[in-house]
N, C-alpha and C positions, 0 to 999 in steps of 0.2 A: 769694497774697498773703503778706507775712512772717508769721512764726509771733507769735502774740499772747504778751502776758508770761507769764501763765500755761502756755502750752505751751512756751516757751522753758525755764523752769522744771522743767518735768517731764522734759524731754528732757536737762537739766544733771543731774538727779538719778539719773535712769535710767544715765546716761552713769558716774555715779561709785559705783553698787553693783554689785558682783560677783553676777550671777544664778547663777553656775556652782556657786557653795556658799552652801547654807543660811545666811540673814543670822545666826543666832544662832551658827553656828562661825566669824563673821568677828571680827576684832578690832574693839571698840567704837569707834564714831566717833557725833559729831553734825554736823548741816548747820547752817550760818548762811546765810541767804538776805538778799543785802542789795537795796537799791532801784533805782530804775531809773537814777538818777545814775550809779551803779555798773555797769549794763547786765545787773541783775536776775542777778548774779553767785550762784553757789552754792560756799561753802566747805565742804569735808569737812576735819573739825577733830578734834582728840583731845577725849574727853569733857571739857565744860565743868566747872569748878568752881563750880558753882550751888548755893545754900543747898538743902538736902535735894532735889537735882536737879529742881526746880522752874523753869520759864521764868517771869519776871515778866509779872504781865497788870496793865495793858497792859505794852508795853516800854518803857522809861525813853527820854524824848525830848532828855536831855544826859547828859552824863558819857561814861567810855570802860570797855572792859572787854577784857582780854587772852585771847588765843586760841593755839594752836599747830597749826598745818597738820599735818593726818593724815600728809602725806609728807614733811614737813620737820620730823622730833621734835627738838626742843631749840630751835627757833626760834622766840620769842614775838612778836607783833603786837599793837598797839593798835588797836581799832576803835572808832568812835564810836558809841553806841548810837543816833544819828538815822540811821543810815544802814542800820539792819537793819529788814527788816519781816517777818522769821518767823525762828525756831529750832525745828529739829525735833531733838529726843533721840532716841537710839540706841532706847530702850526703845519710845518712841512709833511709829518706825519697824517694831519687832517687832509689836506691835500692829495696826498699820496692814497689814502683810504677812499676820497671822493672818487678820484679817477677810477680806483678798483671797483666801486659801485657801479660806476657809468657802465664800464666793460661788461658787468653782469646783469646790465639794465635793470637795476634795481634803483630806478628814477626816484621814488618817492623818499628813498633813504639818503640816496645823494644829494636831494634839494635840502634835506634837515642840514647837511654837512656843510654846505654851500652859504645856507642863510647863515650859519654860526660863524664861518669863517668870515663873511662879509660885514658882521655885526662885530667880531672882535680881534679880526686880523686882516683888515682890509688891504693890507701892504704885502702880504704873503707872496714871495717870488713863485710863478707857476699858477695862481689863483685865476688870473684872466683867461689863461689858455684852458684850464678845466671847467670854468664857467662855460667856455663857447664850446666846448666837446661836448659837456652836457646838454645846451642845447639843440645841437645839430643831432645827436645820438637819439635824444628823446622824440624829436621831429621824426625822426627816420622810422623809429619804431610805430609812432602815431599815424604816418603814413601807411606802413604796412597793414595797418588795423582800421584804416581809413578813417579814422578820426583827425578829420582835415582842419576843424577848428583849432585843436590842440597845436597841430604840425605848424599850422599858418601864425599862430600867435608865437610859437618858437623861433619860427625861422625869423619872422620880422624883427624879434628882438636880437637874434644873431646878426642880422643885417645891419642894425644901428650900432652893434658893438666893433663887427667886422664885416664889412661888405665883400672882402676878397677872401672869405673862408672858402676852402676848397669844397667843391659841390653843391655849394649852397644855391646858385643860380638855378639848378636843375630842382633841387627841392624845394624850392620856392615858387617855381611855376607849377609843379605837380600839386603842390598844396592849394593855390591859390585857384588853378582849374577846377579842382575837385571840390573845393568849398563853394564856390561859385555855383557849378553845376548842380550841386545837392539843394542851394537855395533856391535857385530856377526850378527844379523840379517840384519844389513845395510850394511854389509861387509867391515866394519871399523876396521879391525885386527889391526891396529897401537894404535888405542885407548884402543881397549881390552886388548892388549896386556901392555898399560901403566897403566891401571886400577890393572891387576894381577902384576905387576912389584913393583906399589907401596904399595900394601897390602903385599906383601911378604917383602918387604924392611921394613914394620913396624912390622908385625907379620911373622917371618919365619914360614913354614910349615903351613901356614893358609890352612885350608881344600878347600876354593873355590880357593885358588891360585893354589893349587897341582891340584884339579881336571881340571882346564883349561888347565893347562901346559901340563898334559896326555892326553887329548882328543886334544890339538893341535899337539903333538908329534905323537898320533897316526895317525891323518890327514896325516901330513907329510909322515909318512910311506907307507901310502896308494896311497897318489901321487907318490911317487918314486916309485912305482911298475906300475903305469899306465905311467909314464914317460918312463920306461925301456921299457913296451912293446909297446908303442908308436914310440919309435925309433927302437925297433925290427923289426917292421911291416912296415918300410919304412913312417911313418907319423909325419916328423918333425913339421908340422905346430901345430899338436894337442900337441907334447911334450912341443914345447915353450908355448903354452895355459897354460898347466899343471904346467910349471917351474913358469911362472909369479903368477901362484894361490899358489903355493908352497912357494914363496918369501912372497907374504901377509900373509899366515897363520903361517908361524914359519921360518923366515930368519936366526935363530942361528942354523938350522937342519945342522948336521954334514956333510952329505953328498951333500950339497947345492954347493959348489965350483965345484966339480967334475961333478956333472950334469950340472951345467952352461955351463962350457967348452964343453961337448959332446953334447949339445943341440945347443949351438952356431956353432959348427962345421958343424952340420947336417943342421941346419938353418940360416946362418948368417944374421945377421939384424943390423942395425945402430940406435941406439935410442937419439934423440935430445932433451936435456933438456932446456924447455923454462921458462920465467919468469912470461909469461901473457896468460893464455889460449886464445883461440878465443871461440867468443861467436856468430858472424857471418863470412862470409867467402867472401870478396869482395878483391881483388887483385888490386882495384884502388882508395881504402881508404886512404885520405890524413891523417887522425886524428887516426885511429885503426890500428896499427902495426901487433896485433894479427891478424885480419880480413885481412890483406894485406899478411901475410906470408903464412897462411893457403890457403887463395884463391888461391895464385899464385900455390901451391903445386896440387890444385885441377883442374886447368886449365888456359891456357895462354892466353893473350891478344894482339892483334895486336900492341898497345901501352901500355907500363907499366912504370908506377912510379918508379923512381930510386933513387930521393934526393931532398930534398926541394931547390926553386931556387928562384930567383930574383922576377918573375911575376908568382908563383903559384907552379912550380913543374919543374924538369928534368926527361923528359921519354925517354925510349929507346925501340927499336923494334927489336924481333927477325928476321923479314925479309927484312927490309931496314935498311940502316945505316942513 
């Protein structure tokens, strides 16, 4: 059977657009689709001079407008409005292509289209909707791949744009729970608390945030009991270890200052903060200060590097002057 008018138009549009080059890298153009009396022809034209780049809705039934064929620059033609069935602007084509890429889960390419649209065509109708679709679909794919950090970031951005987006609440809970659990399993409580804090700031009384806050408070209570027991039984070193664990789990614990003072009195320690952790331990290293610092704590040498000098360095000895 012969192709329908819609199929004929779709094939004509496909033939006019170069699929080998991203659409946003091509010179802008618009598409003017004519009626059946003109064989449903699709004209690729230079961008039309429409007020605010908005297509009249509905299209006028009388009068004429001028256009310039994309492949014939400088040649202008008059077209009757009554012969036009549709006008598709370049920026609308970009939005449609973005939606297609999202449905095909080609999120990296879709992001490039979104970036171009927001930079050059931020007022295009449908852009906000396709942006929200991008965030939701990329987050859904990230959840399937257990990439909870990517999913959580996308869903937070989506919540700021549209907190009522269908399915958002459930996906956000999944992403937050998975991300917090991953951080906790890695003993990275600071990052886990950061997720819970951001979630509770965005959605007060969120069940995931409340559950983890309650869990950490219970752990803090248990650790306090263990610290009290360690101090009572004369095991200050164990009390110090448990105190450091308590600081990691729940630094906002109300009894922490008092416990810290009691443990410090029972097991005095000095902690020195450093800007660079040591990977190796070499007290004679000329280039690695962290290795020299830590190595000197582990063992002393007959001669020790003290400072740079004109011939390589200045050395000191603890045995001879």
